[in-house]
N, C-alpha and C positions, 0 to 999 in steps of 0.2 A: 303539708310539704314533706317530701321524703327527707330522711335524715342524711346529712352530709358525711356518711360513712361508706367506705369502699367495702364491697363484699369480700368475704374471706376467700382466698384463692391460693393455690399452691404456686411456689416460686418456679420459674422456668429453670432448667438445668444450666442454661448459659446466660443467666441474668447479667445485665450490664456489660456484655461483651460487644465490642464494636464490630461491625460488618462492613465490608466494601467488596465490590466485585474484583478489584485488583488483588485482594488477599485470598480469594477462593481459587481452588483448582477448577479450571474449566477448559473446555475444548477450544482449539484455535480455529475450528471450522467456522465458516460464515453461517449465520442463521439460515435455516431452510426457508424456502419460498412460502411454506404454509404456516410459518410462525406468525402469530398475530402482531399487528403493529400497535403503536402506543394508544391509538384511539380505540381500536377494537378490544384491546386488553381490558378496558374498563367494563366490558360487558361480561366478564367472567362470573361464574356462579359459585365461587368459594363461599362456604357457609359462614355467616357472621356468628360470633359467640355473644349472645345477648346478655349472658351472665357477667360479661366484662364490659357491658354497655356499648357493644359494637353495633352501630347503625351506619351503613355505608352511604355516603352522599353520592347519589347516582346522576343528578341533573347537571350536565356540563355547563349550563348557563349560570347556575348558582356557584359552581367552582370558579368560573371565569370572573364573576362579580366579586367573590371573596379575595381572589388574588389581586384584582384591580384595586380593591379597597386598601390592601396592604401597601400599595405604592412601592413595590420592591425595586431597588436600584441594581444595576449590573455588578456593583461592588459589594453587595450585601451578603452576609452570612445569615441564612434563615434557619430557625429552629422550628421543626414541625413535630408536634406531639400527637401521636396516634395516627400515622399515615394510612392505616388500613390497607386497602389494595393498591394505593398509590394514585388514586384519581386526582388528588390535588398535588401530590409530590412532583409529578411530571411537569405541569406548568410552572411550579415554583422553581424547579431546576432550570427551566428555559429562561426565567427572568433574573436569576440570581447568580452570584459567584459560586456559592457552595450551599448545600442543604444538609443539616444534621437532623435525622429523624429518630425519635425515641418511640419504640414500639414494644409492647409487652408480649404479644402473641407471636411465637416464632413462625407460625404459618404465614402471617402477614409480612414478616421480615423476608421470607423467601419470595413471596408474591411481588413485593416492591422491587427487590433486586432483579427479578425476572422481567419486570416492566422496562428497566433501563438497560438490560444486557445487550451489548452490541450497538449502543447508541452513543451520540456525542455527550449525553448527560452522565454516562457511566462513571467517569472519574470525579464528578462533582457531588456525588452522593455518599454519605456515611450514615449507617444505621447503628444505633445503640439499642440492643435488646435489653429491656428492663422496665421497672416500675418508674414512671415519670416523677412520682413524688419522692422516691428514694434515690434517684439518679442525680448526680451532680451535673448541672447544666454547663455546657461549654460557653465560650463567648458567642454572642449572636447579636445581630442588629434588629431583626424582626422575628417575632414568634407568630406562627399560624397554627391553629388547632381546632379540631372538632372534638369537643371534650365530653367524655362519659360523665354523667351526672354524679356518679359516686365520688369522683375526685375533683369536682368543680371548685369547691371552696378551698380545699388544700392547695390546689394548683394556683389559684388566684393569689393567695397569700405568699406562696413560694415565689411567684413572679414579682410581687410587690417588694419583696426583700432582696431580689436578685441584684448583685453588683458584679461587674460594672453595669451601669444603666443601659438599657436597650432603647431603640427609638419608639417602637410601638409593638403591641400585641393585638392581632385580629383573631378573635376567638368566637366559636359558636357554642352556645349553651342552650339548655332547655329554657323556654321563655320566662318562666317565673324567676329562675335564678338570675337571668340577664336583667330583668326589670328590678330586682333587688339591688343590683349594683348602682343604679341611678335613682333609686327611690328617694323622695324628699320628705322632710319632717311633716308629720300628720298623715302620710299615706300608709295604707295597711301593710305594704311590703317593706317599710322602713325598718331597718334592723342593724345589728352590730356590723354585719357585712357591709351594709350601705355606708355607714359612718367611717369605718376603717379604710375602705377602698377609696372613698372620696377624699379622705385626708391625704392619702399618698399618691393618688393618681387622678387624671381627668378621664372620664369614661363617656363615650358616645355610643348611642344606639344606631347601628348602621342599616340593618335590614331584617325583615322577618322571613323565616324559611318554613314553609308548610311541611307537615309530616310526610306527605306523599313524595317528597324529594329524596327520601331515604329508603334503603332496603336493609332490613324490614322497616316498615313505618313505625316510629315510636308512638307512644300513647299521647304525647303532647307536642305542641308547636315549638319551634326553636327560634333563636335570634342571634344575630352576629353583632358583636360589640368591638370597639377599638379602645384599648387601654394605653394611655401615655403617662409614664411616671412623672411626678412633679420634680422639676430640677431647678434649683436645689430642693431637697426634701424639706418638709416643715421642721422647724427647730423644736422638736418635742421628743421626749423619751418614749419610744413606742411601747415598751413593756409597761411603763407607768400608765400611759394613755389607755392601752388595751385592758389593763386591770380595772380601770374605772368604767370603761365602756361595757365590758363584759358584765360587771356587777349591775349597772343601771339597766341594761337591756334584758336582764333576767325577768324583770317585771316592768316592762317599758311603759305601761299605762298607769302605773302607780306613781304617786308623788315621790319626789326625791327623798323627802323625809321618811316616808314609809319604807322605801327600799333600803336606805342607809342605816336607819335606827332599828336594826334587828340585832339580837345578841351575837350570832355568828359573825356578822359584819363588824360590829364594834370590837369584838375580841380580835379579829384579824387585823384591824387598823391599829389597835393598841399595840399588838405585837410588832407590826411594821414600824410603828413609831419608836418603840424601844430599840429596835434594831438600827434604825436610822440615827438615833441619838448616840448609840454606842459607836457607830461608825464615825460620827462627827466629833467624838471626844478627842481632844488634843489637836483638832483642826482649827487653825486660826480663822478659817472662813465658815464658821458654824452658822447654821440656819438662824436667821434673825428671830424666829419665834422661840427657839430654844434659849437663845441669849436673853430675850425679854423675860421668859419665864424664870430663868435663874436669877435675874435681877430682882424680880418680884417675889422670889421665894415660893412661887406657886406653879405647879405643873398641871395643866388642863388635860383631861382625858379625851379620848376620841369622841365619846358621846357628847360632851359639852361643846367641842369644836364643831361637830356636825350640826348640832342645834343652832349654833351661832350662824353658820354659813347658810343653812336652808331657811333661816328666818330673814335673811337679807331680801330686799324687795325684788331683785331680779331672779331669785330662785324660789320665792315663796309659792307653794302650790304648783310648781312646775313639774312636768313629766318628761322623761327621756324621749318619748315618742314625738314630742313637739319641739325639741331643741335642735339647733343646727350646729355646724362645725365650730363656729365662733363661740357659741354658747358653751359647748363642751370644753373648748380650750380655756375659756375664762374660768369655768368652774374648776378645772384641774389646777390652774394657776392659783386660785383662791385657796384651795385645800393645801397645796404644796407650801404656800406662803405661811400657813398656820401649822405646818409640820405634819400634815396627813399625807401618807403615801400609799399607793395602791399596788405596789410591786416591791 
């Protein structure tokens, strides 16, 4: 699987600057009769920059299906990430109250603005030029995106933590990444991404999109998914949760005992334990485990506590690759109860 790292690229000179037709100097003349209309504009041959992961969705039927899956209301504000030449931007504008599009490539910014110039949708569009991962998202109801693979993971986690909550995100990813989002325990694609996403959101596979629907065709197939945040969010400290999940999925097919009882892990957990104890000193609501240890005059180390937990019947010889959300939540609670913290 390709690494979830974005390729190194130079910053555009106008990064994060908002654009709208109303703010540009433009002629008051009516468009000439030979100006392409919205439909024919989609057939332009502007060259995609594949180093930025640009693959333009060219099939109008797929565009229509994605917009329909988003179930956009006339009162909705839509966030579109990576509008490209605007093939999806135009129907989004027709369905919604307002569209905010974030686009890295300034050539695409000009192209999308040109698509709506002189139309009824002109005042409903705002474009922010910049990196979607670094740009602060505005308020929105629905997110729609055809996502470059380099930023897929970072973008999903950014959306999962976005507040205020949005209604849904309908996004197109490369097929393997999309399948990881909904992978179940025991499946080959089950990973940290699967567990963290499913903890915070409900994900549905909507449709498969063949590579020939893009210009240029990518090397792999794509899938469209819908992501809906769980509301209210689960009552868990996500930093603590992710610290444990990251550790366990480093070697997901090894037993919990093998993964946790390594010298670096024991050292880290002992340090976390001392930090937690220091923070709790003077606090009347001290952790029960610390209180019990003080009463007994004995302080257990992380290694001894790990041995006790992984020896319990429900965790003995278990592997992260076979555990579900409830298993991980119970495991984290058991460790926290005994004074072990992963963040």
